[in-house]
C-alpha positions as CSV (number, residue, x, y, z in Angstrom):
1,M,50.5,-5.1,153.0
2,S,49.9,-8.4,152.1
3,S,52.6,-9.8,150.0
4,E,50.3,-10.8,147.5
5,L,49.8,-7.5,146.3
6,G,53.5,-7.5,144.7
7,T,55.2,-4.6,142.6
8,I,52.1,-3.8,141.0
9,G,49.7,-3.4,144.0
10,L,52.7,-1.2,146.0
11,K,53.1,1.6,143.1
12,S,49.2,1.6,142.3
13,L,48.5,2.5,146.3
14,L,51.5,5.1,146.1
15,L,50.2,6.2,142.6
16,L,46.6,6.4,144.5
17,G,48.0,8.2,147.3
18,F,49.4,11.1,145.1
19,F,46.1,11.4,143.4
20,G,44.0,11.5,146.8
21,L,46.2,14.3,148.0
22,R,45.8,16.2,145.1
23,G,41.9,15.7,145.4
24,V,41.0,14.1,141.9
25,E,39.1,11.0,143.6
26,K,39.5,9.1,146.3
27,M,41.0,6.0,145.4
28,A,43.2,4.6,148.0
29,D,41.2,0.9,148.5
30,I,41.8,0.2,144.7
31,T,44.7,-1.7,143.5
32,L,45.6,-3.6,140.6
33,T,47.5,-7.2,141.0
34,L,48.9,-9.1,138.0
35,L,46.4,-12.2,137.0
36,T,47.9,-15.5,138.4
37,G,47.5,-18.7,136.7
38,N,45.3,-20.5,139.5
39,D,42.5,-17.6,139.0
40,R,42.8,-17.7,135.1
41,E,39.3,-19.5,135.3
42,Q,37.8,-17.7,137.5
43,F,38.9,-14.2,135.5
44,I,37.1,-16.2,132.5
45,L,34.0,-17.0,134.3
46,D,33.8,-13.3,136.2
47,N,34.6,-11.4,132.7
48,Q,31.7,-13.6,130.8
49,R,29.2,-13.0,134.0
50,A,29.8,-9.2,133.5
51,F,29.6,-8.8,129.8
52,K,26.1,-11.1,130.1
53,Y,24.7,-8.9,132.5
54,G,25.3,-5.7,130.2
55,A,23.2,-7.4,127.7
56,M,20.6,-8.6,130.1
57,E,20.5,-5.3,131.2
58,E,20.0,-3.3,127.8
59,F,17.7,-6.5,125.9
60,G,16.4,-8.8,129.0
61,E,15.6,-12.3,128.2
62,R,15.1,-11.4,124.4
63,D,19.1,-10.8,123.9
64,S,20.0,-12.3,120.6
65,H,23.8,-11.2,120.8
66,F,25.5,-14.2,122.6
67,E,28.7,-15.5,120.9
68,E,28.5,-19.2,122.3
69,D,26.7,-21.3,125.1
70,G,24.7,-18.2,126.1
71,E,27.7,-16.0,126.9
72,I,28.1,-12.6,125.1
73,I,32.2,-12.7,125.5
74,S,33.5,-16.4,124.4
75,R,36.1,-18.2,126.3
76,K,38.5,-18.3,122.8
77,T,38.0,-14.4,122.8
78,I,38.9,-13.9,126.7
79,E,41.9,-16.6,126.4
80,N,43.4,-15.0,123.4
81,S,43.3,-11.8,125.2
82,I,45.1,-13.1,127.9
83,D,47.4,-14.9,126.3
84,H,48.9,-12.2,124.5
85,G,48.3,-9.4,126.6
86,V,48.9,-8.4,130.2
87,A,46.1,-9.3,132.8
88,Y,45.2,-7.9,135.9
89,R,42.7,-8.4,138.5
90,I,41.0,-4.7,139.8
91,R,40.8,-4.9,144.1
92,E,38.8,-3.3,146.7
93,D,40.3,-3.2,149.8
94,G,41.9,-6.7,148.5
95,R,39.1,-8.5,147.5
96,I,38.5,-9.3,144.0
97,V,35.7,-7.2,142.1
98,G,37.1,-7.1,138.5
99,G,39.4,-7.2,135.6
100,L,41.5,-6.0,133.0
101,V,43.6,-6.6,130.1
102,L,45.9,-4.7,127.8
103,Q,48.2,-4.9,125.3
104,I,51.3,-2.9,125.0
105,D,53.3,-2.2,122.3
106,E,56.8,-1.1,123.7
107,K,57.8,0.2,120.3
108,T,55.0,2.5,119.0
109,H,53.4,3.0,122.4
110,H,50.0,3.1,120.8
111,N,48.5,0.2,123.3
112,H,45.1,-1.5,123.7
113,L,42.7,-2.1,126.2
114,D,41.1,-5.3,125.1
115,L,39.0,-5.8,128.5
116,L,38.0,-4.3,131.6
117,F,35.0,-5.1,133.7
118,V,33.6,-4.9,137.1
119,S,31.4,-7.1,138.8
120,P,27.7,-6.3,138.7
121,N,27.3,-6.2,142.4
122,A,30.0,-3.4,142.7
123,H,29.3,-1.3,139.8
124,S,28.5,2.4,140.3
125,K,31.1,2.6,142.7
126,G,33.8,4.7,140.9
127,I,35.9,1.4,140.6
128,G,35.9,1.3,136.9
129,T,37.2,5.3,136.6
130,S,39.5,4.4,139.5
131,A,41.1,1.1,137.8
132,W,41.8,3.2,134.4
133,K,43.3,5.9,136.3
134,I,45.7,3.3,137.6
135,V,46.1,2.0,134.3
136,E,47.3,5.4,132.8
137,S,49.4,6.0,135.4
138,L,51.2,2.8,135.1
139,Y,52.0,2.9,131.5
140,P,52.8,6.8,131.3
141,E,54.5,6.2,127.7
142,T,51.6,5.7,126.4
143,K,50.9,7.8,123.4
144,V,47.5,6.4,122.4
145,W,45.2,4.6,123.9
146,E,42.2,2.2,122.1
147,T,39.7,0.1,123.0
148,C,36.6,-1.2,121.3
149,T,33.1,-2.2,123.0
150,P,29.4,-3.6,121.4
151,Y,27.1,-1.1,120.2
152,F,24.5,-2.0,122.7
153,E,27.0,-1.5,125.9
154,K,25.6,1.8,127.1
155,R,27.3,1.7,130.5
156,N,30.5,1.2,128.6
157,I,30.2,3.8,125.9
158,H,29.1,6.3,128.9
159,F,32.3,5.1,130.8
160,Y,34.8,5.3,128.2
161,V,33.6,9.0,126.8
162,N,32.2,10.8,129.8
163,K,34.8,8.8,132.4
164,C,37.9,8.3,131.0
165,G,38.1,11.1,128.0
166,F,37.7,8.7,125.3
167,H,36.5,9.5,121.6
168,I,34.3,7.7,119.3
169,V,36.7,7.0,116.0
170,E,34.9,4.2,114.4
171,F,31.7,2.1,113.7
172,F,32.5,-1.6,113.1
173,N,29.6,-3.3,111.5
174,G,28.2,-5.2,108.0
175,L,29.1,-2.6,105.8
176,H,32.5,-1.5,107.6
177,P,34.4,-4.7,109.1
178,D,37.0,-4.8,111.6
179,P,40.0,-5.7,109.8
180,R,41.1,-7.4,112.6
181,D,38.0,-9.9,113.9
182,P,37.3,-9.3,117.6
183,E,36.5,-13.3,117.9
184,T,40.3,-14.0,116.7
185,G,42.3,-11.1,116.5
186,Y,43.2,-11.7,112.7
187,A,42.2,-10.1,109.6
188,G,39.7,-11.8,107.4
189,D,37.3,-13.5,109.9
190,F,34.8,-10.8,110.8
191,E,31.3,-12.3,110.9
192,D,28.0,-9.8,110.5
193,G,26.7,-9.1,114.2
194,G,29.7,-7.9,115.6
195,E,29.0,-4.5,115.8
196,M,31.4,-2.2,117.7
197,F,32.4,1.3,118.4
198,R,36.2,2.0,118.4
199,F,37.5,4.5,121.1
200,E,41.0,6.4,121.4
201,K,42.5,8.6,124.2
202,V,45.1,10.5,122.6
203,M,47.7,11.1,125.3
204,T,49.2,14.7,125.7
205,C,53.3,14.4,125.9
206,V,55.6,16.5,127.9
207,G,59.5,16.4,127.1
208,D,60.4,13.8,129.6
209,G,58.5,11.5,127.6
210,S,55.8,10.8,129.7
211,C,52.2,11.2,128.4
212,G,49.1,12.0,130.6
């Protein structure tokens, strides 16, 4: 096993082997590795490419949902998320195929999925679902997971609701803005046009404090 997988990769493989034995889903080739500094720039570019693909898939060349320089998600948004969260690369057989960023609150155990993307050429292979199962296993004390996605991202909405068990609990729009602007993370900066669905997944906790 490559040493670059580190503790997270090893733990992920063990967890995936467990799930595979139970017949939940074959995921033994999917791992998460912590984002390294020398991969940060490529992570940002890959994230922007994946999000742009989703918008183009829905709207084509007519799309008007770009934040900056023709991007659906700005560099500022991604960098703010990485700087204040825990970022991982998603790998298939060791090859990078996506990434995700989490905000983990050790006190409340109400955690947030900031970003999750899979490279367009790796879609429809169950990679995102496998990666999310690993995340839940890595943070068993989580009581509630939360995330948001743009209203037009049908693939994402399907993924969170039908694959991962999230529920839509709120719709942010010009009449009901997000109290924390999705661009900056700070209150009062929301601009019209950032229409987003907010999702929650309430985990079932057991006596030992773990939730699932």
